[in-house]
C-alpha positions as CSV (number, residue, x, y, z in Angstrom):
1,E,102.3,90.5,87.3
2,K,101.3,94.7,89.2
3,L,100.7,93.7,93.2
4,R,97.3,95.7,93.6
5,I,97.5,98.4,95.8
6,S,95.2,100.3,98.4
7,A,94.9,102.1,101.6
8,P,96.0,99.8,104.3
9,S,93.4,100.9,107.1
10,N,96.6,99.1,109.8
11,A,99.8,98.7,110.5
12,Y,99.4,94.7,110.0
13,D,97.6,95.8,106.7
14,F,100.3,97.8,105.5
15,G,103.3,95.8,106.9
16,Q,102.1,92.7,104.7
17,V,101.3,95.1,101.4
18,V,105.9,96.1,102.0
19,N,106.8,92.7,102.6
20,A,104.9,92.2,99.1
21,V,106.2,95.1,97.2
22,N,109.7,94.4,99.3
23,A,109.3,91.0,97.7
24,T,109.3,91.8,94.5
25,K,111.3,95.2,94.7
26,D,108.5,97.0,92.7
27,K,108.6,100.7,93.3
28,A,106.3,101.0,91.0
29,A,104.1,99.5,93.1
30,C,105.5,100.9,96.2
31,A,105.4,104.1,94.8
32,D,101.4,103.4,94.1
33,L,101.2,102.8,97.8
34,L,103.3,105.8,99.0
35,T,101.3,108.0,97.0
36,I,97.8,106.9,98.4
37,T,98.9,106.7,101.9
38,D,98.5,109.9,104.4
39,P,102.8,110.8,105.3
40,K,101.8,111.7,109.1
41,I,100.7,107.8,110.1
42,L,103.2,106.2,108.8
43,P,105.9,106.0,111.9
44,V,101.8,104.1,112.8
45,L,100.4,102.4,109.9
46,L,105.1,101.0,110.3
47,S,104.8,100.2,113.4
48,N,108.0,98.3,114.9
49,K,109.1,97.0,111.9
50,L,110.7,99.2,110.3
51,E,114.4,97.7,108.5
52,G,116.8,99.2,106.2
53,E,115.4,97.5,102.7
54,I,112.0,98.9,103.6
55,L,113.8,102.2,104.3
56,L,115.8,102.0,101.0
57,I,112.8,101.0,98.9
58,F,111.1,103.6,99.3
59,I,113.6,106.2,99.1
60,Q,114.4,105.2,95.4
61,S,110.4,104.5,95.1
62,L,110.6,108.1,96.2
63,E,113.1,109.4,94.5
64,H,111.7,107.7,91.0
65,Y,108.3,108.3,90.7
66,I,106.9,110.5,93.2
67,A,109.7,113.3,94.1
68,G,109.6,114.4,90.7
69,K,106.0,114.9,90.3
70,D,105.4,116.1,93.3
71,P,108.5,117.1,95.6
72,G,106.3,117.8,98.6
73,L,105.1,114.5,99.0
74,A,108.0,113.0,98.7
75,Y,109.8,115.1,101.7
76,Q,107.0,114.6,103.1
77,H,107.0,110.6,103.8
78,L,111.2,111.4,104.8
79,F,110.2,113.1,107.3
80,Y,107.7,111.3,108.7
81,L,109.7,108.8,107.7
82,S,111.9,109.7,110.1
83,K,110.1,109.5,113.2
84,A,109.8,105.6,113.1
85,E,110.6,103.6,116.0
86,R,113.8,102.3,114.5
87,F,114.5,104.5,112.8
88,K,118.1,105.5,114.3
89,V,119.4,102.6,114.5
90,V,118.5,101.6,110.7
91,V,120.3,105.5,109.6
92,A,122.9,104.1,111.9
93,L,123.4,100.6,109.6
94,L,123.4,102.3,105.5
95,S,126.1,101.3,103.6
96,K,128.4,104.0,102.0
97,S,126.7,103.2,98.8
98,E,122.6,102.8,100.3
99,K,123.4,106.7,102.5
100,E,124.6,107.6,98.9
101,E,120.6,106.3,97.3
102,V,119.2,108.8,99.8
103,Q,121.9,111.5,99.4
104,Q,120.3,111.2,95.7
105,L,117.4,112.1,97.3
106,F,118.1,115.7,99.4
107,D,119.9,116.2,96.1
108,L,117.0,116.0,93.5
109,L,114.3,117.8,96.3
110,S,116.9,120.3,96.6
111,E,117.0,120.9,92.9
112,S,112.8,121.2,93.1
113,Q,110.7,123.7,94.1
114,S,107.9,123.2,97.0
115,D,105.5,125.0,99.7
116,Q,106.3,122.4,102.0
117,Y,109.6,122.9,102.7
118,S,112.3,125.9,102.7
119,L,116.5,124.3,102.1
120,E,116.5,124.6,105.5
121,D,113.7,122.6,106.2
122,L,116.2,120.1,103.7
123,K,119.4,120.3,106.1
124,S,117.9,120.0,108.7
125,L,116.2,117.0,108.0
126,K,119.6,115.6,105.7
127,K,120.5,116.0,109.8
128,V,118.6,113.8,111.1
129,Y,119.2,111.2,108.5
130,E,122.4,111.4,109.1
131,L,124.8,113.0,105.8
């Protein structure tokens, strides 16, 4: 059964949806969530709940469902994810294969054109993701 996704209005609602998406590993539903969520409020909605599993399902959803259609939105989410509480800890704990997944998304974005970011922007954001 497909998860119904509606725009979360607060950190608690967002957390509930993220937990449901993560439990089912539903990348399409996660992509729906990221599509209707303003990237700028992502750090607030995530509060202090960012974990490796959540970062990875976000990355996978961005890579498989969003980057091809809207690379600018994917970039914005990557950028604001990096502003979330616990981001540095989570990134530091990623395994080699998990970092490769993040790298694939960056590669995809560097092949795409968007007025939302330059290759320089991507380069500096990659450093933040420790790539």
